[in-house]
Structure formats: structure tokens, C-alpha cells
N, C-alpha and C positions, 0 to 999 in steps of 0.2 A: 478274408478278413485279416487285418493286421492284428498282432497281439502286443501286449504291453512288455514283451521281452525284447523288442527291437532296440538297437543301441541308441543311447542318448549321449549328449556331450559330457565328458569327464569333468570332475570337479576336484579341487584340492581336498585331500582327506583331513578331517579334524584331528586334533591331538589325541593320542592314545589314552585310554583309561585302562587300568589294570583289570584283568579278568576276575570276576567274582569267584568265590569258592564254589566248586561244583561244576566248573566249566568242563565240558566233555572233551576227550581227545579230538573228536571230529571238529569241534569249534577251534581247538588250538592249532590243528594242522591246516585249516583252510586259509592261513595267512600267507600263502605262497605267492600271491600277487599283491601289488599295492591296493587294487580295488577290493579284493577279498579282505585285506587287513582293515581297510576303511569301513567296510560294511560290518565286519565283526566288531569294530570299535563302536559303531552306532548301536549294535545289539547289546554290547556290554553296558553302555550308558543307559539304554532302555531298561536293562535288568536292574541297575542301581536305582533308576527313577521309580520303577514299579514298587520298590520297597517303601517309598513315601506314602503309598496308598494302603499299605497293610493295616495301618491303624487309623486311616482317614475316616472321619464320620460321614454319614450321609449328608449332613448340612454342608460340610466342606466340599464334597463332590458336586452337590447340587448348585452351590454358589458358583463353582467353576464352570458348570454347564451354562448357567445364565450369563456369566461373563463372556464365554466363548460365543454365545448367540449374539449378545450385544456388539461384540467386536466385529463379527461378520457383517452385521447390518451397517455398522459404522464405516467399514472398509469396502462397502459394496461397489463403489465407483472404481476403486483400484482393482478389485477382483474381476469385474466385468471387463475392464481394459486388458488385463492379462488374458482373460478368456477369449477376447476378440482375436488375439494373436494366434491362439491355438485353433480357433475356428477358421481363420484365414489359411493357415497351413493345411488344415484338414480338407478344405474345399480345393486347394491347389493340388492336393494329393489324390483327389477323387473319392474322398470318404463318402459313404452312402448317406442319404438324408436321415435315415434312422439313427445312425451313429452320430451324425452331426447334432441331432436333437438331443441325444444322451449327453453330448459334450457341452451343450450350450448352457450358459448361465446368464440371467438377467436379474435386476433387482427383485422382481417378484419371486423367482426361484430361490434366490439367496434368502429372502424373507421366509420362505417356506422351510428351507433347510434349517434356518435359525429357530423357527418354531418347533421343529422336530427335536432340537436340543432341549428346548424348554419343556416339551412333553416328556422327554426322558427324565428331566429333573423331578417331574411329578409322579414318576413310577416308583414302586418300592425298590429298595436296594436289595439285590439278591445275596450279597455277601453276608455271611453269618446266619443265613436262613437254616433252620434245622430241618433236614430232609426226613430224618427219622431218628428215633432215640428210644432207649429202654433201660431198665435196670435189671441186670442178670440176677439169678438166684444167689450168686456169691456176693452180691452187693456192688459189683462194678457198674458204674453209670456211663452209658454210651450215648454219644451224639454223632451223627453224620452231618457235617456242616458244609454249606457252599463256600468255596474259596476261589479267588481269582486264578486264572490260568498262569499269569505272570507277564509274558511278552507275547503278543499276538502279531504275526506278520500278515500283511495283505498284499496280494498281487492282483491287479485289476486293470481294466481298459477304459480309457476315455470317459470316466465317470467322476468328475470332481465332487459331485454330491456324496459319493461313497467315501471320499476323504473325510468329510465332516461326520457322516454317520458312523464310520469306524472309530474316529476319535472320540465321539460322544459315548458310544456303547462301551468302548474300552475303558474310558474314565469311570463311568458309572459302575462297571463291573470290577473295578479295581486293577485293571491291566494297563500296561504300556503298549503302544502300537507302533509298528514300523510299516511304512506305506511305500508301495511301488506302483504308482498310478500310470506309468507309461509315458512315452514321449509325446503322444497325441494330446495329452492334457498337462504337459510339463509346466507351462507358465501358470496355468490356473492352480495346479496343486502347490506350486512353489508359493504363490501368494496366499493361498488358504492356510497352508501349514504354518507360515510365518505369523499369520493373524492368530491362529489357535494357540501356538506356543507362547506368543506374547500375552495372551489372555490368561493362560495358566500361570505364567510367572507373576502376573499382576495379582494373582490370588495366593501367592506363596507356594505354588507347586512347581516342580521342575518342568521346564519346557521340553526336556527330553522324553516326556511321556508321549509326545507326538512327534515323530520324525519321518522324513522321507529319504529314500535312497534313489530317487529318480536320476540324480546327477551321475550315477555310476552305470546306467544303462543295463544292457542284457547281462553283462558280467556281474553287475551288482545284484541282479535278480537271482542269478545262479548262486552267488555267495550267500544270499539270504536263505535259499533252499537248503544249503549245506550247514547252516548255523545251528546244528543240533546241540542242545545243552545251553544255548543262549536264547534261542527262540523256542517257545513252548508249543506253538501250534501255528500252522500256516493255512490261510484261507485264500484260494484262487477264485476270482470272480470275473468271468468274461466268456469268450468264445470257446468252442470245443478244443481247438488246438492249444490255446493257452492252458486250459485245465488239464488236458492230457499231458502236456509238457511238465507241469508242476507235479502232478501225481507220479510221473515216471522218474523225474530228476531228484525230487526232494528227499533228503534224509530226515528233515523235520516232519513230525506227524502232520498230516494234511486232512482238513475237512473239505470234502469235494462239493463245490456248488456247481450243479449241472446246467447245461443249456436248456432252453425251454421250447421243445417241440410239443406245443400245447394243443389239445383237442377240445372242440365243443361238439357234443353229440345231441342232435335233436331227435327225440324218441317219437314213436308213432302217435302218442297221445299229447304231444306238446301243443300248447296254445301258441299259435303264430304271433299273437300280440305280445306274448312274453318272450318268445324265443328270439325275435328279430332285434329288439333293443339289447338283449344280452349279447348276441353275436356281434352287433355293430360296436358295442362298447369294448368287447374282448379283442376285436381286431383293430379298430381304428382310433380308440381314444389316445393311445400312444404306442407307436409301432416298434420302437427300438428298445423294448424291454422284454425280459425273459418270461413275463406272465401274459404276454399278448398271444392271442390265438393264432395258430399257424395252419390248422386243418379243421375243416367242418365236415362232420359225418351226419348224414340225414337218413333216417329210416325210410324204406321205400314207400311205406304207407302214408308218410307225411310229405314225401318229396314233391308230388304234384301240387299240393296246396301251399307249400312253403317256399320251395326253391325259386320259382319265377320272381316273386317279389323280393326275396332275399338277395338273389343275384343282381337284380336291378339296383337295389339300395347300396349294395357293396360297390358296384361299378360306379354309381353316382358319387360315392365317397372316394373314388380314385383307386380302388383296389383292383389289381390284376388277378384274374381268376384262372386257376389251373384245375381242370375238372376231368373226371372219368367220363366214359361214354354216356352213361345215363344222365349225368349232370348236364352235359353239353346238349343232349336232346331236349331237356327242359328249359334251356336258356331262352329267354324272350328274344325276339328280333332286335338287333342292335346291341345286344350284350355279348361281348366277345369272351369266350372261354377257351383257353389254349389246352391242348391235351396234356393231362397229368401223367407223370412217369414215377417210377420208384424214387427218383431223386426228389420229387416234390413231397412225397410222403415222409421223407427223411429230413427235410430241410427246416431249420429255424431261420425264417426269412429276415426277421428284424426289419421289415419293409412292408409296403402296401401290396403284399401278395398273399393269396390264400389258396390252399389246396382244398378241393371239395370232392366228396365221394358219397354216392348213394349206397347204403348197405342194406342187406336183406332183413336184418333183425338185430336185436341187442347182442346176440352172440357174435355176429359179424363185426359189430362196432367194437366189442371188447377184444376180439382177435386183432383187429387193425391197431388198436391202441397198444396191445401187448407187443406187436411186431415193431411199431415205429416210435413209440413214445420215448422221451428221454427221462421219464419218471418225475416230471416237475409238477404239472397241474393238468387236470382234466375236468370237464364240466358236462353234466347231463341236464337237459331241459325236458321235463316230463310231468304228467299228472298221474302217473302210475307209480304208486308207492312201492310195490314189489320190484319194479324195474329200477327205481332209484336205489333201493337197498342192495340189489345185486350189483349195480354199478359201483356203489361205495365199497362193497365187500371185495369185489374182484379186480378193481383197478389198483395196480401197485405203483402209485405215485405219491409224492410227498403231500399233495393237497388234492382234494376232490370237492368240486362245487356242485351243489344240487340247486338248479333254478337260480343261479347267480353267475355273474361274470368271473372269468378267470383272473381279471385284474385285481381281485381281492387277495390274491396270494402275495402278501406284502406285510412286513412287520408293523408298519404304521396302521394299515387298515385293519389288522387283526388285534390291535390294542397292545402290541409289544413295544411301542415306540419305533425308532428306526431299526433297521436290520443290517447286519454285516454281510448277509448273503442268504440265499435259499439253498439249503443242503438237499441234495437228491440221493445222498448215501444213507445208510441205516445205522451206522455206529456213531455214538455220542449225540449227534443232532440230526434232525430231519425236518425239512420245511424251513420257514423263516427263522433265522437265528437272531434272537433278541438277547436280552441281558442274561437270562439263566443259562443260555447255551454257550456263553463266554465264561462260564465258571466250571470248575470241577469240584470234587468234594474231598474232605479229609475226615478221618475218624478221630474223635477226641474221647479218651477213656479216663474217667476219674475213679481212683481207688482210695483206700485207706490202709496203705501198707500191704496191698495184695501181692502175693507171689504165686506163681503157677506150680501146682502140685505135680 
């Protein structure tokens, strides 16, 4: 898989903006090349622009979100034309069907992306929310408030919808955002960012609240990772190589969004009429996404009654099956199942491929998941309440589904609006990252001349 760190064509750097107070030495010393200087200038302008949201009302932000949505729909033809250039390059480069699907935009998808911005406008503003508060015995009045991060950086792959999601979430949560969407989606992102920035300016807000550094390629991405003191948090979203690179290279704090080696476990008591639609939805509804199922585990007591029909349905849907010996023995005539290896258990296919294994019991299913899962999403299909409770308690993933498709691990589906990513780490944020996850907190203390004894 290619990552969004591959080189893109250089661009003329914008005029410099003085560094704001508090810029760290790391930010100051990263100007050793013209590209690094240009990216740091973008970050400084984002820092300045973010100040405009410090006192912005919810009404102001919501009006801007609606304007951004309307502008995207109005520019749909131009965006689709730009996207067609990216798709043509992707096909010529041998990009997989799953990745091409993630990259593709059409008027319907643009309309859905715009609707997500409108849904964000309807959600409560997290900024200023009182997380907790009290009055101490000495009369000091305490409040812990949600406040914006400041400047959020995003590095991601071939996902122009993420450009819009990140911009909308950042705006609503009071942040500026700097985007590195990769050369695979360069023309799409260029068109989208221009539309969004123009809509913001039309609402009296700085266009610098949404900026792209795609023009500076891999070197620009590295400069963004090193912009500590200007960029407050960095969110990588994409393949395992990209995420590992950002985590390893970045001096900016990183929220890690993991790959999705996602499992569906069909328990002994599962109703096949419930399990099969869940499985097909989890695997085939959209394959190039991190919440699509990659491995099916079936309890041995359910295997004979479930697997033949399930394997047939999956094969008819175009899925290439990779199975263990017991799975292959149960495959009906005419359904091909290639032998599975450890590589299959470890793989996030992002394609119409599925690894299938028959397990002896719930313990074996849990052990398989502990061994191979990326910690994203796992699902159990069962009519056994104690089994479901054990599964929920013992699976160490960001999301666990009981009798539901893994495709519901999504900010929009869970009522969070759009998401900036799905965190598989445990610090600060875990699971779909919506508005609240793009804020931090500050303590506000009110006194009446109090001094500490």
C-alpha cells in the first residue's frame, strides 16, 4: 500500500507570518529548508486563525458549517472533475479497487459529505462545556471547561471525504486544521480545500482555518510532524506503514488511529438468519474502510449449520475466501477456499477477501482475537447472554458489537457527527473521535482575594 508520505510536486511558499508568542525552539529550528519554512509558515497562520474561534459563538460556527456544505454542493461538478484526474492516476498506478472506492467522489457522495457538515451544525458545541466543578471549603469556585486543542494536523491517505470531515469537526470544536491528504488525492483535496476556505471567508472567518500542505510532498509531511509548539496534535489516518511512520517520526503529540483487522465471531447459539446478514454487511457493504470485517470466526458447534450457506453467499458476493482446514472441509462444491496462513490472520485486506476459521469455543475465539486483532472493532453474534458479556469484557478493542455489524464503528453512525478518525490507543481518545475528542480542558478558578497560606 502506498502512503500519503510519498512526494508531491513542490509549490511556491506563501509569504512568511511572524511566529506567535510561545513558539517552541523545535518549531523555530525546523526552518532549515525552504519546504520546512513554508510548512511552518502555514502552521503559524493556522495558529493565528485559531484565535478567531476563541470567542466565536455556536451560531457563528454553525452558519459557517452550513455555508461550507452549500459551497461543496455548488462546486460538485468541479470537485468531481478534479477527482476524476486522481482516479485516472490511481488506476494507471494499479491502485486496488478498495482504495479507488475510498478515493472516488460523485455528486451523491459530495451531497452526503455536505449533509454531514449540516449534522455537525445541529450538534451541541463542546467548547465551554463544564466537565466538573465545585466550591472548595475556602470559597474558591472551580470549573474544568472544554477548550479547543488549537491547531490540529491530519496526515491521511486517498480519502477526500476526510478533508471535509476534518475541516468541519475542527471548526465546530474551535480548532484550525492543517491537512496532508497525499498525492493520490491531490487534485481532489486542492479543489475541496479551496471551496471550504472560500466559504469560511464568506462568513467573515479566516480561510487559514483550513489549509493543505499537499504541495510540499513527503518533506512537507515531515515538517508538519516536527512543528511542535505550532501544531498541538497530529492525527494520522491510513495504512499501518503511514501510522507507524508518523508515530515514530513526530515530535508533535500524536493520537494514533489504527488499522482495522476486524473480526466477526459467530457463537454456538447464533441464529444463522441473524448472523449471515451481519456478516455480509460487515464484509461487503464497503470493503475499503477500516471497520469492514477481515476475519470470520465460527464456533465448531455452529460451523456445520452456518458455514456452507455463509461461504456460498460470500463467494456469490465476489469474496475470495481464505480458510483453515475445517473451513475448507465444510465448503460446498464449487466454492473455492484457499488455505489460510498466519499472513491472512494478520491482514487488513481492504478488499473482497476474508479469512475464515473454525474455533473450538469462545475461549479460542478470544485467544485468536487477542493474537491478531489491531484493537479496532470486534463483533459477536450470539443468543447467549453470558457469552456476550464475556466477549464484551475480555475483548480489548476500541469498539465491540453484540449482534450488530462492525460497520457501525463510525462517528456518524454513533451520533457523533463526522469523525476525524478512530483511535485505537488508550490515552486521550479511543474509538470514533468526534467533537469532544478534539478538545482538551482548562481549569478556571474564581476567588475573592484568596491567597495560599
